[in-house]
Structures are given as structure tokens and as C-alpha cells.
C-alpha positions as CSV (number, residue, x, y, z in Angstrom):
1,X,115.0,57.1,-73.3
2,X,115.4,57.5,-77.1
3,X,114.3,53.9,-77.9
4,X,111.3,53.6,-80.2
5,X,108.7,50.8,-79.9
6,X,109.7,47.5,-81.6
7,X,108.2,45.6,-84.4
8,X,107.1,42.1,-83.5
9,X,107.1,38.8,-85.3
10,X,106.5,35.2,-84.3
11,X,109.3,33.4,-86.2
12,X,108.1,30.0,-85.1
13,X,105.4,28.6,-82.9
14,X,107.5,29.2,-79.9
15,X,109.7,32.2,-80.8
16,X,108.8,35.9,-80.6
17,X,111.3,38.4,-82.0
18,X,111.1,42.1,-81.0
19,X,113.1,44.2,-83.4
20,X,114.2,47.9,-83.4
21,X,115.2,49.5,-86.7
22,X,116.6,52.5,-84.9
23,X,117.2,51.3,-81.3
24,X,118.8,54.5,-80.0
25,X,122.0,55.0,-78.1
26,X,120.6,53.6,-74.8
27,X,119.4,50.3,-76.2
28,X,122.3,48.2,-75.0
29,X,121.9,49.5,-71.5
30,X,118.1,49.0,-71.6
31,X,118.1,45.5,-73.2
32,X,119.7,43.8,-70.2
33,X,117.2,45.3,-67.8
34,X,114.3,44.5,-70.1
35,X,115.5,40.9,-70.5
36,X,115.6,40.4,-66.7
37,X,112.1,41.9,-66.4
38,X,110.7,39.7,-69.2
39,X,112.1,36.6,-67.6
40,X,110.5,37.4,-64.3
41,X,107.1,38.5,-65.6
42,X,106.5,35.8,-68.2
43,X,107.7,32.7,-66.3
44,X,106.8,29.8,-66.6
45,X,105.7,30.5,-70.2
46,X,109.1,31.8,-71.1
47,X,112.1,29.5,-71.6
48,X,114.7,32.1,-72.4
49,X,115.4,35.6,-73.5
50,X,118.2,36.4,-76.0
51,X,119.3,40.1,-76.5
52,X,121.0,41.0,-79.7
53,X,122.3,44.2,-81.3
54,X,118.9,45.4,-82.3
55,X,116.6,42.6,-81.1
56,X,115.3,40.7,-78.1
57,X,114.1,37.2,-78.8
58,X,111.7,35.4,-76.5
59,X,111.7,31.6,-76.5
60,X,108.4,30.3,-75.1
61,X,107.1,26.9,-74.0
62,X,104.4,26.2,-76.5
63,X,102.6,23.9,-73.9
64,X,102.1,26.7,-71.4
65,X,102.4,29.9,-73.3
66,X,99.4,32.0,-74.4
67,X,100.9,33.8,-77.5
68,X,98.5,36.7,-77.3
69,X,99.3,37.2,-73.6
70,X,103.1,36.9,-74.1
71,X,103.0,39.5,-76.9
72,X,100.7,41.9,-74.9
73,X,102.7,41.6,-71.7
74,X,106.1,42.0,-73.4
75,X,105.0,45.2,-75.1
76,X,103.6,46.5,-71.8
77,X,106.9,45.8,-70.1
78,X,108.9,47.6,-72.8
79,X,106.5,50.6,-72.7
80,X,106.7,50.8,-68.9
81,X,110.5,50.9,-69.0
82,X,110.9,53.6,-71.6
83,X,112.0,55.9,-68.8
84,X,114.1,53.2,-67.1
85,X,116.9,54.6,-65.0
86,X,119.6,52.5,-66.7
87,X,123.3,53.1,-66.1
88,X,124.1,56.5,-67.5
89,X,126.3,56.6,-70.5
90,X,130.0,57.1,-69.5
91,X,132.8,58.5,-71.6
92,X,135.7,56.1,-71.4
93,X,139.2,56.9,-72.8
94,X,141.5,54.0,-73.5
95,X,145.2,54.9,-74.1
96,X,146.7,52.9,-77.0
97,X,150.3,52.5,-78.1
98,X,150.9,51.7,-81.7
99,X,154.5,50.7,-81.2
100,X,155.5,48.0,-83.8
101,X,156.1,45.4,-81.0
102,X,152.5,45.9,-79.9
103,X,150.9,46.0,-83.4
104,X,152.0,43.0,-85.5
105,X,149.1,43.4,-87.9
106,X,149.0,47.2,-88.3
107,X,151.1,47.3,-91.4
108,X,148.4,45.5,-93.3
109,X,145.9,48.3,-92.7
110,X,145.6,51.7,-94.3
111,X,148.3,54.1,-93.3
112,X,145.9,56.3,-91.4
113,X,144.4,53.5,-89.3
114,X,145.7,54.9,-86.0
115,X,144.0,58.3,-86.8
116,X,140.8,56.6,-88.0
117,X,140.6,54.6,-84.8
118,X,141.4,57.5,-82.4
119,X,138.9,59.7,-84.3
120,X,136.0,57.2,-83.8
121,X,133.5,56.9,-80.9
122,X,132.8,53.3,-80.2
123,X,130.2,51.5,-78.1
124,X,130.1,48.0,-76.5
125,X,127.7,46.0,-78.7
126,X,128.1,42.6,-77.1
127,X,130.1,41.0,-74.3
128,X,131.5,37.5,-74.5
129,X,134.4,35.2,-75.4
130,X,136.2,36.1,-72.2
131,X,135.3,38.1,-69.0
132,X,135.5,41.8,-69.8
133,X,135.8,41.2,-73.6
134,X,133.6,43.9,-75.3
135,X,132.8,43.9,-79.0
136,X,133.0,47.6,-79.9
137,X,131.0,48.9,-82.8
138,X,131.4,52.2,-84.6
139,X,134.5,51.6,-86.7
140,X,134.8,53.3,-90.1
141,X,133.9,50.9,-92.9
142,X,137.5,51.2,-94.2
143,X,138.7,49.3,-91.2
144,X,136.4,46.3,-91.5
145,X,138.5,43.3,-92.0
146,X,138.2,39.5,-91.7
147,X,139.7,37.5,-88.8
148,X,143.0,35.8,-89.2
149,X,142.9,32.5,-91.1
150,X,145.0,30.9,-88.3
151,X,144.4,32.2,-84.8
152,X,147.4,33.0,-82.5
153,X,147.9,30.5,-79.6
154,X,148.3,33.5,-77.2
155,X,147.4,37.1,-77.4
156,X,148.8,39.4,-74.7
157,X,146.4,41.2,-72.3
158,X,145.6,44.7,-73.4
159,X,146.0,44.0,-77.1
160,X,143.7,46.1,-79.2
161,X,142.4,44.3,-82.2
162,X,140.0,44.5,-85.1
163,X,137.9,41.8,-86.7
164,X,134.9,42.1,-89.1
165,X,133.2,45.4,-88.0
166,X,134.3,45.3,-84.4
167,X,137.2,46.5,-82.3
168,X,138.1,44.9,-79.0
169,X,140.7,44.8,-76.2
170,X,141.8,41.4,-75.0
171,X,141.4,41.5,-71.2
172,X,143.5,38.4,-70.6
173,X,146.1,36.2,-72.3
174,X,144.0,33.9,-74.5
175,X,144.2,32.4,-78.0
176,X,142.8,34.9,-80.6
177,X,142.2,35.3,-84.3
178,X,141.7,39.1,-84.4
179,X,144.1,41.5,-86.1
180,X,146.3,43.2,-83.5
181,X,147.0,46.9,-84.1
182,X,148.1,48.2,-80.7
183,X,148.1,47.7,-76.9
184,X,146.7,49.5,-73.9
185,X,148.3,49.5,-70.4
186,X,144.8,49.5,-68.8
187,X,143.6,46.4,-67.0
188,X,140.3,45.6,-68.7
189,X,139.0,43.1,-66.2
190,X,140.0,42.5,-62.6
191,X,137.8,40.2,-60.5
192,X,139.0,42.1,-57.3
193,X,137.5,45.4,-58.3
194,X,134.0,46.4,-57.2
195,X,133.1,46.5,-60.9
196,X,135.4,44.0,-62.5
197,X,134.9,44.9,-66.1
198,X,136.2,48.3,-67.2
199,X,133.5,48.7,-69.9
200,X,129.7,48.2,-69.6
201,X,126.8,48.5,-72.0
202,X,126.0,52.1,-73.0
203,X,129.6,53.4,-72.6
204,X,131.1,55.8,-75.2
205,X,134.7,54.6,-75.9
206,X,137.5,56.6,-77.4
207,X,141.1,55.4,-78.0
208,X,143.8,57.9,-77.2
209,X,147.2,57.6,-78.8
210,X,150.2,57.4,-76.4
211,X,153.9,56.9,-76.9
212,X,155.9,53.9,-75.7
213,X,157.3,55.8,-72.7
214,X,153.8,56.8,-71.6
215,X,152.7,53.2,-72.0
216,X,155.5,52.0,-69.7
217,X,154.8,54.7,-67.2
218,X,151.1,53.9,-67.0
219,X,151.8,50.1,-66.8
220,X,153.8,50.5,-63.6
């Protein structure tokens, strides 16, 4: 794996932060496995593990935790898992239709937004908000944009949207404050599938432009 050793810092009497300046392309796939291993190996001294984009934070119980042991054991676990057989990176193509009906906010973006998006390779950085909702990083800086001042009460499933430095696909009908620039016919989350979420950590994601008739054909 191409993930270098972390720097370490006790940010409080109970919190140890492990940070990676250059985490490597497999970090997101590794961090979940590392977090589970840390929870198991450091209980009961460990209260929680929080994985971020480039960090893993260990929250310890100051009454039971030996700080030197926690630090030494954590670094040992990370070292032992440098060759972890994490899920291999997959290349996922998501068809997107930029039809006006599907893209109410597209007109506020640069004219070449569709081309910039489809030319980019994105990766899930975080998952949250709703099942199957992946925060995709890797957008060109020119597409960074704030959330809407007033969220919509309902966003249609499959809506492709941008907010801050992330892109995302709404997996279900929910309220939402992101800028909607297109729609995909793919089902991003289905609890009846063996693997419900279409995307997982480590994937390489590309949006592929399709016309409205292709969208309708794929949606059937």
C-alpha cells in the first residue's frame, strides 16, 4: 500500500490524532479496516475512533489508558497493516444527463461545467447524510461552490450535485441544499442488493455524459 507513516499528536489528555500529509490513494479503503483493528486491540482504553479525510483520531479513557502504550500499539497496528488486503480500487462509471429538467442549477456554473465534471476522476472521501450518499472529492477548483442558502424540501433520487469542494449523487428522495447539475438513472443504494451501496471507499469514479433518450432507456 502507498500510505506513508503518520505524524502523531496528543491534542488533549485523552485524544491522539494520527495525521497523513500524503495519505495515498488507498487511504480511504485502509482507514476503515485500521479503525476496526484499533477499536479491538485498544479496548477498554479506547472510547472511540474517528476516521477523517487524512486523519484517524483516537479518543481514550484517561482513567484506564496508558498514553505511551496507546501510541506504541497504534503505530504497530498501522505498520502491520501496510500490506492490508483492502478492497481493490474499482473504476465506476456513472452516466449523467445534463438535460435542463434535471439540472436546475447548471446555468449558474461555467459553460464548460459538464466537460470539467466528465473529465475528472473522483473518489469517495466520506459517506453520510443518507445511506449510499458519497462525498466525492477531486473536482476542479473552478467548480467549488457554496451550498444553497435555502435547501430544497425534496431532491429527486439520482440527482448529481455539487457543494463546497465535493460532488455527490442523491441516492434517495430527501431534502437537500446542494447545487443540482444533472441526474443519473443508476440506483445508488438498494437495500436488497448483496452490496447495497453502489460506491465504496477507494473507488475511482467517472461521470459519463448521456442524452435524454439514453437516460430513459437505462431507467427502464
